[in-house]
C-alpha positions in Angstrom: 97.9 112.1 125.9 98.4 113.6 122.7 102.5 115.4 123.4 103.1 118.8 122.4 104.8 119.8 119.1 105.1 118.9 115.1 103.5 116.2 113.9 106.0 113.8 112.7 105.8 112.5 109.5 107.0 109.5 107.5 108.7 110.3 103.8 109.4 107.3 101.7 111.8 107.3 99.2 110.4 107.3 95.7 112.2 103.5 95.0 110.3 102.5 98.1 107.0 103.2 96.8 107.3 101.4 93.7 108.9 98.6 95.5 105.5 98.3 97.5 103.0 99.3 94.8 104.4 97.0 92.0 104.2 93.9 95.0 100.5 95.2 95.1 100.1 94.2 91.9 100.9 90.7 91.7 97.8 88.5 91.0 96.4 87.2 94.0 98.1 89.5 96.6 96.2 91.3 98.1 96.3 95.1 98.4 95.5 94.9 102.3 98.1 92.3 102.9 100.8 94.2 101.4 99.7 97.5 103.4 99.8 95.4 107.1 103.5 93.8 105.4 105.2 97.4 105.0 103.4 98.7 107.7 101.4 101.4 105.7 97.9 102.5 105.4 95.8 100.6 102.9 94.7 104.3 101.6 98.5 105.1 101.5 99.2 102.4 99.3 95.7 103.2 97.1 96.9 106.9 96.5 100.7 105.5 95.6 99.4 103.3 93.0 97.3 106.5 91.6 100.6 108.3 91.6 102.1 105.7 89.6 99.2 104.9 87.2 99.6 108.7 86.2 103.3 108.9 86.1 103.7 111.5 88.9 105.8 108.9 90.5 108.8 107.8 88.3 111.7 105.7 88.5 112.5 101.9 89.1 111.8 99.2 91.7 114.7 97.1 92.6 114.8 93.7 94.1 111.8 92.3 93.5 111.6 88.3 93.4 109.2 86.7 90.6 106.8 85.8 93.3 106.7 81.1 93.4 102.9 81.4 95.3 100.1 80.2 92.9 96.6 81.8 93.6 95.1 79.2 95.4 98.1 79.2 97.6 97.1 82.3 98.7 93.9 81.2 99.8 94.5 78.8 101.7 96.6 80.7 104.2 94.5 83.7 105.0 91.6 80.7 105.3 94.3 79.3 107.7 95.1 82.8 109.5 91.8 83.4 110.1 91.0 79.9 111.7 94.3 80.7 114.0 92.8 84.0 114.7 89.5 82.3 115.5 91.2 79.5 117.4 93.7 81.5 119.8 90.2 83.8 120.3 88.7 80.8 121.9 91.5 79.5 123.9 91.4 83.0 125.5 88.3 82.6 126.4 88.5 79.7 127.9 91.4 80.5 130.0 89.4 83.0 131.4 86.1 81.2 132.4 88.6 78.1 133.6 89.5 81.6 135.9 86.6 82.3 136.7 85.4 79.2 138.0 88.2 77.9 140.3 88.0 81.3 142.1 86.8 81.0 145.1 86.2 84.4 146.2 84.0 84.6 143.5 82.3 81.3 144.6 82.0 83.0 148.1 80.0 86.2 147.0 76.9 86.5 148.1 75.7 89.5 144.8 
């Protein structure tokens, strides 16, 4: 159940917004990945990108290293992450099947 009281809203500095927006504009980097990395909603990142484009957020982004990952490597990394998620799910299903089939109480049930 939700707690009573005012809703907490995080406030981000313009420098932080600019840094995240600049990272999201790197060629080959998905906006959703940047949003997930910084634990913000992709919609919010899109809003910040629009605000930067329209000049509503001004300043400079500091401390952003030049990316050394190539586009093919990013695609391969995403593919490997998907495969890992699938294999993890398969493993969990197999564990449940083993627990179910090895439980003697379940086998003797008349229902």
